[in-house]
C-alpha positions in Angstrom: 0.9 9.1 -10.3 -1.6 7.6 -9.1 -2.4 3.6 -9.2 -3.8 2.5 -13.1 -7.1 1.8 -13.4 -6.8 -1.5 -15.2 -4.4 -2.5 -12.7 -7.1 -1.7 -9.5 -9.2 -3.4 -12.1 -7.7 -6.7 -11.3 -5.5 -6.6 -8.2 -7.3 -8.4 -5.3 -6.4 -8.8 -1.6 -3.6 -11.5 -1.0 -4.7 -13.0 2.1 -8.4 -13.1 1.1 -8.9 -12.2 -2.6 -11.6 -9.6 -1.9 -11.6 -6.0 -3.9 -9.6 -3.6 -3.2 -10.0 0.3 -3.3 -7.2 3.3 -2.9 -6.6 5.2 0.6 -4.6 8.0 1.1 -2.7 7.0 4.2 -2.4 9.6 7.1 0.9 11.0 7.6 2.1 8.9 10.2 2.3 6.0 8.7 3.5 7.4 5.7 6.6 8.6 7.4 6.9 4.9 9.3 6.5 3.8 5.9 9.3 6.0 4.2 11.9 4.9 6.6 11.0 1.2 6.8 11.7 1.0 2.5 14.3 4.0 3.0 16.8 1.0 2.8 15.8 -0.4 -0.2 15.2 2.8 -2.4 19.8 3.7 -1.9 19.5 5.9 -4.6 16.2 8.3 -3.7 13.9 8.9 -0.7 10.6 6.0 -0.9 7.6 8.2 -1.9 4.5 6.6 0.3 1.1 8.9 0.2 -1.7 6.1 -0.7 -2.4 2.7 -0.1 -4.7 -0.3 -1.2 -7.0 -1.2 1.4 -9.1 -4.3 1.3 -12.8 -4.1 1.1 -13.6 -7.2 3.7 -10.2 -7.8 6.1 -9.5 -4.1 5.8 -5.3 -4.2 5.8 -4.3 -1.6 3.8 -1.5 -2.3 1.2 1.7 0.7 1.1 2.0 1.6 -2.6 5.7 2.5 -2.4 7.3 4.6 -5.2 4.3 3.9 -7.5 4.6 0.2 -6.4 2.0 -1.7 -4.7 3.7 -3.6 -2.1 1.0 -6.5 -1.9 2.7 -8.7 0.3 0.4 -10.0 3.2 3.4 -9.2 5.9 4.2 -5.8 4.5 0.2 -4.6 4.9 -0.7 -2.3 7.7 -3.1 -3.9 10.3 -6.8 -3.6 9.9 -8.5 -1.0 11.0 -10.1 -1.2 14.8 
């Protein structure tokens, strides 16, 4: 299920307050994130396919099992 467009309109980057855009994550990032969040989802395997990319600082905030993880420490680094 994709992120609700109304939610996407109100969410901003917690680091720099810029807009976010929905992006598909590379397969290797998805595998890494599933392993990172596995213990927090004891009864199911976390699903990771997309993220929210900041249009300014370029950090990517993963969406884990339909929940945007909007913590700066959990963001994927800005692309080089």
